[in-house]
ZAVO-578217 format. One line per 8 residues: for each residue z, y, x of C-alpha. Coordinates in Angstrom, 1 decimal, padded with zeros to 4 digits. Layout:
<pts>
Z,Y,X | ...
</pts>
This chain:
<pts>
079.6,008.4,-018.6 | 080.2,009.2,-014.9 | 082.3,006.1,-014.5 | 079.6,004.0,-016.2 | 077.0,005.4,-013.8 | 079.1,004.6,-010.8 | 079.5,001.0,-012.0 | 075.8,000.5,-012.9
073.8,002.8,-010.7 | 070.5,001.0,-011.5 | 070.8,002.0,-015.2 | 071.5,005.6,-014.5 | 069.1,006.1,-011.6 | 065.9,008.0,-012.2 | 062.8,006.0,-012.9 | 060.1,006.0,-010.2
056.9,007.9,-010.8 | 053.6,006.4,-009.6 | 050.4,008.4,-008.9 | 046.8,007.4,-008.7 | 045.8,003.8,-008.0 | 047.0,001.0,-005.8 | 044.2,001.9,-003.3 | 044.6,005.7,-003.5
048.1,006.7,-004.6 | 051.6,007.7,-003.9 | 055.1,007.1,-005.3 | 058.1,009.2,-006.1 | 061.6,007.6,-006.2 | 060.6,004.3,-004.8 | 063.3,001.7,-004.6 | 063.7,-001.2,-002.2
063.7,-004.8,-003.1 | 067.0,-006.6,-002.3 | 066.9,-008.4,001.0 | 068.0,-011.7,-000.5 | 069.3,-013.4,-003.6 | 070.5,-016.8,-004.5 | 067.0,-018.2,-004.5 | 064.9,-015.7,-002.6
064.7,-013.8,000.7 | 062.6,-011.0,002.3 | 059.9,-012.0,004.8 | 061.5,-009.9,007.5 | 064.8,-008.0,007.9 | 063.1,-005.8,010.5 | 060.2,-004.9,008.3 | 062.7,-004.0,005.5
064.5,-001.7,007.9 | 061.2,-000.1,008.7 | 060.8,000.7,005.0 | 058.0,-001.7,004.1 | 059.6,-003.3,001.0 | 059.7,-000.4,-001.5 | 058.3,-000.6,-005.1 | 058.3,001.2,-008.4
061.7,000.9,-010.1 | 060.3,-001.1,-013.0 | 058.5,-003.4,-010.7 | 061.7,-004.1,-008.9 | 063.4,-005.0,-012.1 | 060.5,-007.4,-013.0 | 060.5,-009.1,-009.6 | 064.3,-009.6,-009.5
064.3,-010.6,-013.2 | 061.7,-013.3,-012.5 | 063.8,-014.8,-009.7 | 066.8,-014.7,-012.0 | 065.0,-016.8,-014.6 | 063.9,-019.3,-012.0 | 067.5,-019.9,-010.9 | 067.9,-021.7,-014.2
064.5,-023.3,-014.7 | 064.0,-024.4,-011.0 | 067.4,-024.3,-009.3 | 066.2,-026.4,-006.4 | 063.4,-024.0,-005.4 | 063.4,-021.1,-003.0 | 061.1,-018.2,-002.8 | 060.1,-015.4,-000.3
058.4,-012.1,-000.9 | 056.5,-010.1,001.7 | 054.9,-006.7,002.0 | 055.2,-004.2,-000.8 | 054.8,-000.5,000.3 | 056.5,002.6,001.5 | 059.2,004.6,-000.3 | 056.8,007.4,-000.9
053.7,005.3,-001.2 | 050.5,006.3,000.4 | 048.4,004.5,003.1 | 050.0,001.2,004.1 | 048.3,-000.3,007.2 | 046.8,-002.9,007.5 | 046.5,-003.2,003.7 | 043.8,-001.5,001.6
046.1,-001.2,-001.4 | 050.0,-001.1,-001.8 | 049.9,002.7,-002.1 | 051.7,003.5,-005.4 | 054.5,001.0,-005.7 | 052.7,-001.5,-007.9 | 051.6,-004.1,-005.4 | 053.7,-007.0,-004.1
052.8,-009.8,-001.8 | 054.6,-013.1,-002.2 | 054.6,-015.9,000.4 | 053.6,-019.2,-001.1 | 056.5,-021.5,-001.8 | 056.3,-024.7,000.2 | 057.8,-028.1,000.5 | 058.4,-030.1,003.7
057.7,-033.7,004.6 | 060.8,-034.8,002.8 | 059.8,-033.0,-000.4 | 062.4,-030.2,000.0 | 061.7,-026.7,-001.1 | 061.8,-024.5,002.1 | 060.7,-021.0,003.1 | 057.4,-020.5,004.8
058.3,-019.4,008.4 | 057.6,-015.7,008.9 | 058.1,-014.2,012.4 | 056.3,-012.0,014.8 | 054.5,-015.0,016.5 | 052.6,-015.6,013.2 | 052.3,-012.0,012.1 | 055.2,-012.3,009.7
053.5,-015.2,008.0 | 050.2,-013.5,007.4 | 048.5,-015.5,010.3 | 049.4,-018.8,008.8 | 046.3,-020.8,007.7 | 046.5,-023.6,005.2 | 043.8,-026.3,005.2 | 041.8,-027.2,002.1
044.5,-029.7,001.2 | 047.0,-026.8,001.1 | 048.8,-028.1,004.2 | 050.1,-026.4,007.3 | 052.2,-027.8,010.1 | 054.1,-030.4,008.0 | 054.4,-028.0,005.0 | 052.5,-028.2,001.7
052.1,-025.4,-000.9 | 054.3,-026.1,-003.9 | 051.9,-025.2,-006.6 | 054.3,-026.1,-009.4 | 056.9,-023.6,-008.0 | 054.1,-021.0,-007.5 | 052.8,-021.3,-011.0 | 056.3,-021.2,-012.4
057.0,-018.0,-010.4 | 053.8,-016.3,-011.6 | 054.6,-017.2,-015.2 | 058.2,-015.9,-014.9 | 056.9,-012.8,-013.2 | 054.5,-012.2,-016.2 | 057.3,-012.7,-018.7 | 059.7,-010.4,-016.8
057.0,-007.7,-016.5 | 056.4,-007.8,-020.3 | 060.1,-007.7,-020.9 | 060.1,-004.4,-019.0 | 057.2,-003.0,-021.1 | 054.6,-003.4,-018.3 | 052.0,-006.1,-017.4 | 050.3,-007.7,-014.5
046.8,-006.4,-013.7 | 045.6,-009.0,-011.3 | 046.5,-011.8,-008.9 | 044.7,-012.3,-005.6 | 044.8,-015.8,-004.2 | 042.4,-017.9,-002.3 | 039.7,-018.9,-004.9 | 039.3,-022.4,-003.3
043.0,-023.1,-003.9 | 043.2,-021.6,-007.4 | 042.2,-024.9,-009.2 | 045.4,-026.5,-008.0 | 047.3,-023.9,-010.0 | 045.5,-024.9,-013.2 | 046.7,-028.5,-012.8 | 050.3,-027.5,-012.9
052.7,-027.5,-015.9 | 052.2,-023.7,-016.2 | 048.5,-023.8,-015.5 | 047.3,-023.2,-019.1 | 049.7,-020.2,-019.4 | 048.4,-018.7,-016.2 | 044.8,-019.0,-017.3 | 045.6,-017.4,-020.7
047.7,-014.5,-019.5 | 046.8,-013.6,-016.0 | 043.6,-012.4,-014.3 | 042.9,-014.0,-011.0 | 040.4,-012.4,-008.6 | 037.5,-014.8,-007.9 | 036.0,-012.6,-005.2 | 036.7,-013.4,-001.6
038.9,-010.7,-000.2 | 038.8,-009.3,003.3 | 041.7,-011.6,004.2 | 041.9,-015.2,002.8 | 045.1,-014.9,000.8 | 046.1,-018.6,001.2 | 049.5,-018.1,002.7 | 050.4,-015.4,000.2
049.5,-014.2,-003.3 | 049.0,-010.5,-004.0 | 050.2,-009.2,-007.4 | 049.3,-005.8,-008.9 | 051.3,-004.6,-011.8 | 050.1,-002.3,-014.6 | 052.3,000.8,-015.0 | 051.2,004.1,-016.5
050.7,006.4,-013.5 | 050.0,010.1,-013.2 | 046.8,011.3,-011.7 | 046.8,012.3,-008.0
</pts>
């Protein structure tokens, strides 16, 4: 058994424990998302070193699992995740949530003028991507939001979450851009299985989409 644990630490590692809510909570045993994979990257190596990419262990499996499924279904697409939370949870400035390991921000997948899937630029001059502003045509500086890839990612994320015995509570994305998701191949699936916030948030959520997972948490 010891040899097996050494070979597969993720199987033998203790499961994380979340407390409270996404807006008033904490986390025990938080785990960090991988910095990169064959079709995804983190928004910032520096931010990762600062400990800003930790999640609940079951959320990590769902996020990585979704990217894995997209390798087969959309091999020419690339993805980027952003802020998640601290290893121990708790207040996570400047966010109002992200406190118990169940919240993940994903940068929108984009295509360039040649129609190639590329990563949205994230650096300190654009606040790690959070200062990017897309117009009403979902365009920014020669880039366009890839709604087909975004919809496929959300659908894969939902399926991966359910495979782990959890679910997705809500998705926050600019209400003015949401109709473009319904027009995609996965649009009907998203409308059936996911709840999108229709209220305007304190930030626009056009350059990223915020996903809150549903996991049984202990009270604070």
